C-alpha positions in Angstrom: -45.5 191.8 9.1 -47.2 189.8 6.3 -50.6 191.1 5.1 -53.0 190.8 2.2 -55.2 193.2 0.3 -58.2 192.5 -2.0 -57.7 192.9 -5.8 -59.9 191.6 -8.6 -61.7 189.1 -6.4 -58.3 187.7 -5.3 -55.6 188.6 -2.8 -52.3 190.5 -3.0 -49.6 189.6 -0.4 -47.2 192.2 1.0 -45.0 193.0 4.0 -45.4 196.1 6.1 -42.3 197.0 8.2 -41.3 200.0 10.2 -42.8 203.4 10.8 -42.7 206.9 9.2 -42.7 208.1 5.6 -43.5 205.4 3.1 -41.3 203.6 0.5 -42.8 200.9 -1.7 -40.5 198.1 -2.9 -41.5 196.2 -6.1 -39.5 193.1 -7.0 -38.5 192.1 -10.5 -39.4 189.1 -12.7 -39.3 185.8 -10.8 -38.8 187.6 -7.5 -41.0 188.3 -4.4 -41.0 190.7 -1.5 -38.5 188.4 0.2 -35.8 189.3 -2.4 -35.6 192.7 -0.6 -35.0 191.4 2.9 -31.6 193.2 3.3 -33.1 196.5 1.9 -36.2 196.1 4.2 -34.1 195.5 7.2 -32.0 198.6 6.5 -34.7 201.1 5.4 -37.3 200.1 8.0 -35.1 201.7 10.7 -36.2 205.1 9.3 -39.1 204.5 7.0 -42.3 202.5 6.7 -41.4 199.9 4.0 -44.2 198.2 2.0 -42.9 195.3 -0.1 -45.4 193.9 -2.5 -45.7 190.5 -4.2 -46.7 191.4 -7.8 -49.3 189.2 -9.6 -48.3 185.6 -9.9 -45.2 186.0 -7.6 -44.6 185.2 -4.0 -48.0 184.6 -2.3 -50.0 186.8 -4.7 -52.4 185.0 -7.0 -52.2 184.8 -10.8 -54.8 187.0 -12.4 -55.1 185.5 -15.9 -53.1 184.8 -19.0 -51.4 188.2 -19.3 -50.1 190.3 -16.5 -49.7 193.7 -18.1 -47.6 196.3 -16.3 -50.8 198.4 -15.9 -52.4 195.5 -14.0 -49.3 195.4 -11.8 -49.6 199.1 -11.1 -53.3 198.8 -10.2 -52.4 195.9 -7.9 -49.9 198.2 -6.1 -52.6 200.9 -5.9 -55.0 198.5 -4.3 -52.5 197.7 -1.6 -51.8 201.3 -0.9 -55.4 202.2 -0.8 -56.2 199.4 1.6 -53.6 201.0 3.9 -55.1 204.5 3.3 -51.7 205.8 2.2 -51.7 208.8 -0.2 -48.1 209.7 -0.8 -45.1 207.5 -1.2 -41.9 206.7 -3.1 -41.8 203.6 -5.3 -38.6 201.6 -5.8 -39.0 199.1 -8.7 -36.5 196.5 -9.6 -36.5 195.6 -13.4 -40.1 194.4 -14.0 -41.1 196.3 -10.8 -39.7 199.4 -12.4 -42.0 198.9 -15.4 -44.9 198.7 -13.0 -43.6 201.8 -11.2 -43.6 203.7 -14.5 -47.1 202.5 -15.3 -48.1 203.7 -11.8 -46.5 207.1 -12.4 -48.7 207.4 -15.6 -51.9 206.1 -14.0 -51.7 207.6 -10.5 -49.3 210.7 -10.7 -50.7 212.4 -7.6 -49.5 209.6 -5.3 -45.8 209.7 -6.0 -43.1 211.6 -4.1 -40.3 209.8 -6.0 -39.5 206.9 -8.3 -36.5 204.7 -8.4 -35.8 202.5 -11.5 -33.5 199.8 -10.1 -31.9 198.2 -13.1 -35.0 199.1 -15.1 -35.8 201.0 -18.3 -38.5 203.4 -19.5 -38.1 202.0 -23.1 -40.3 199.4 -24.6 -38.9 196.1 -25.7 -37.0 196.2 -29.0 -38.2 193.9 -31.8 -35.3 191.5 -30.9 -36.3 191.6 -27.3 -39.9 190.8 -28.1 -38.8 187.8 -30.1 -36.6 186.7 -27.2 -39.6 186.8 -24.9 -41.6 184.8 -27.4 -38.8 182.2 -27.5 -38.7 182.2 -23.7 -42.4 181.5 -23.5 -41.8 178.3 -25.6 -38.9 177.3 -23.3 -41.1 177.9 -20.2 -43.9 175.7 -21.6 -41.3 172.9 -22.1 -39.5 173.1 -18.8 -40.0 176.2 -16.6 -37.7 175.0 -13.8 -34.6 175.0 -16.1 -35.6 178.3 -17.4 -35.8 180.0 -14.0 -32.5 178.6 -12.9 -30.7 179.9 -15.9 -32.4 183.3 -15.9 -31.5 184.0 -12.3 -27.8 183.2 -12.9 -27.7 185.6 -15.9 -29.0 188.4 -13.7 -25.7 188.6 -11.8 -22.4 189.9 -13.3 -20.5 186.9 -14.7 -17.4 187.7 -12.6 -19.5 187.9 -9.4 -21.0 184.4 -9.7 -18.3 182.6 -7.9 -18.4 185.1 -5.0 -22.2 185.2 -4.6 -23.2 181.6 -4.6 -25.5 182.0 -1.5 -27.2 185.1 -3.1 -27.8 183.2 -6.3 -29.2 180.2 -4.5 -31.4 182.6 -2.5 -32.8 184.2 -5.6 -33.3 180.9 -7.4 -35.2 179.5 -4.5 -37.6 182.5 -4.7 -37.9 182.1 -8.5 -38.6 178.3 -8.2 -42.0 179.1 -6.5 -43.3 181.0 -9.5 -45.7 178.9 -11.5 -45.5 178.2 -15.3 -48.7 180.2 -15.9 -47.4 183.2 -13.9 -44.1 183.2 -15.7 -45.8 183.2 -19.1 -48.3 185.9 -18.0 -45.4 188.2 -16.9 -43.4 187.6 -20.1 -46.5 188.4 -22.2 -47.1 191.6 -20.2 -43.5 192.9 -20.3 -43.4 192.1 -24.1 -46.4 194.4 -24.7 -45.6 197.3 -22.5 -45.3 200.8 -24.2 -42.5 203.2 -24.2 -42.7 205.5 -21.2 -39.5 207.6 -21.5 -41.7 210.7 -21.8 -42.6 210.4 -18.1 -38.9 210.8 -17.1 -38.9 214.2 -18.6 -42.3 215.3 -17.3 -42.3 214.5 -13.6 -41.0 217.1 -11.1 -40.2 214.7 -8.2 -36.8 213.1 -7.9 -36.1 210.0 -10.0 -33.3 207.6 -9.3 -31.7 205.2 -11.7 -29.5 202.3 -10.5 -27.3 201.1 -13.4 -25.0 198.1 -13.5 -22.1 198.4 -15.9 -21.9 194.6 -16.1 -25.7 194.1 -16.6 -26.4 191.3 -19.0 -30.1 192.4 -19.4 -30.0 196.1 -19.9 -27.1 197.9 -21.7 -25.7 200.6 -19.3 -25.2 203.1 -22.2 -28.9 203.0 -22.9 -29.8 203.7 -19.3 -27.3 206.6 -19.0 -29.0 208.0 -22.1 -32.4 207.8 -20.4 -31.1 209.4 -17.3 -30.4 212.6 -19.2 -34.2 213.1 -19.5 -34.7 213.4 -15.8 -35.1 216.8 -14.2 -34.2 215.8 -10.6 -31.9 212.9 -11.3 -30.1 210.6 -8.9 -27.8 208.1 -10.5 -26.1 205.1 -8.8 -23.6 203.6 -11.2 -22.3 200.2 -10.1 -19.2 199.5 -12.2 -18.7 196.0 -10.8 -22.3 194.7 -10.8 -25.0 193.3 -13.0 -28.7 193.4 -12.7 -29.0 192.6 -9.0 -27.2 195.5 -7.3 -29.1 195.1 -4.0 -27.7 191.6 -3.7 -24.3 192.3 -5.4 -23.5 195.5 -3.5 -26.2 195.8 -0.7 -24.3 198.4 1.5 -23.7 200.8 -1.4 -27.3 200.5 -2.6 -28.8 201.0 0.8 -26.7 204.1 1.4 -27.7 205.7 -1.9 -31.4 204.7 -1.5 -31.4 206.5 1.8 -29.9 209.6 0.2 -32.5 209.5 -2.5 -35.4 209.0 0.0 -34.3 212.1 2.0 -34.4 214.1 -1.3 -37.9 212.8 -2.0 -39.2 213.8 1.4 -37.6 217.3 1.7 
């Protein structure tokens, strides 16, 4: 069911599906809650699944010139408070993982677990920051071409010919994100801090989903981070890129369920 919550004199859109213990799904850059439709369908048979449109994405409003990951985390908290929910697991894809880590820092008492789904606790490298600055210039010139190319790059190169429907699906969602919202998200991701210390501090389970063929995040770097986690759950997808839940949905759903059971022991 589609719902809204108040946040900063605006509205945040989200879906609320199923009953039971709660899992929160946070999409990545240029996504929306709809990108999770297969995951929602699977998990909602056993859990209450809250899938949130982050600022400037889906049906959630744009909240200014920069969407920091801390702003995203506060947006998530506003939704969960509106539902009067106190404890939950957050599953964050890419940018959604950055928001999840910010949430873990700002609101540690609310988490039962955290999944970094093709995401990283490290800040952007100097080269990556420059790439985001260049991307902002491209977006200002033609954001439609930018979104089309970005989405294609998220899939493993060798999977593109097999996953045409999934790519079109993701590109359709991305095409609805406005130029201002794209820039606000790029600015926010560029300025986020390093949060790897959180991985070593928290006592609840933390899952990392890692794609060997990820064009965005080097798998070696993610495996290195995983060593910091006390209660670690690793899903290593040797044939996938940055979109495991679309590239290997059955495998991802199976391992997410195993992770959620560990979080709610």
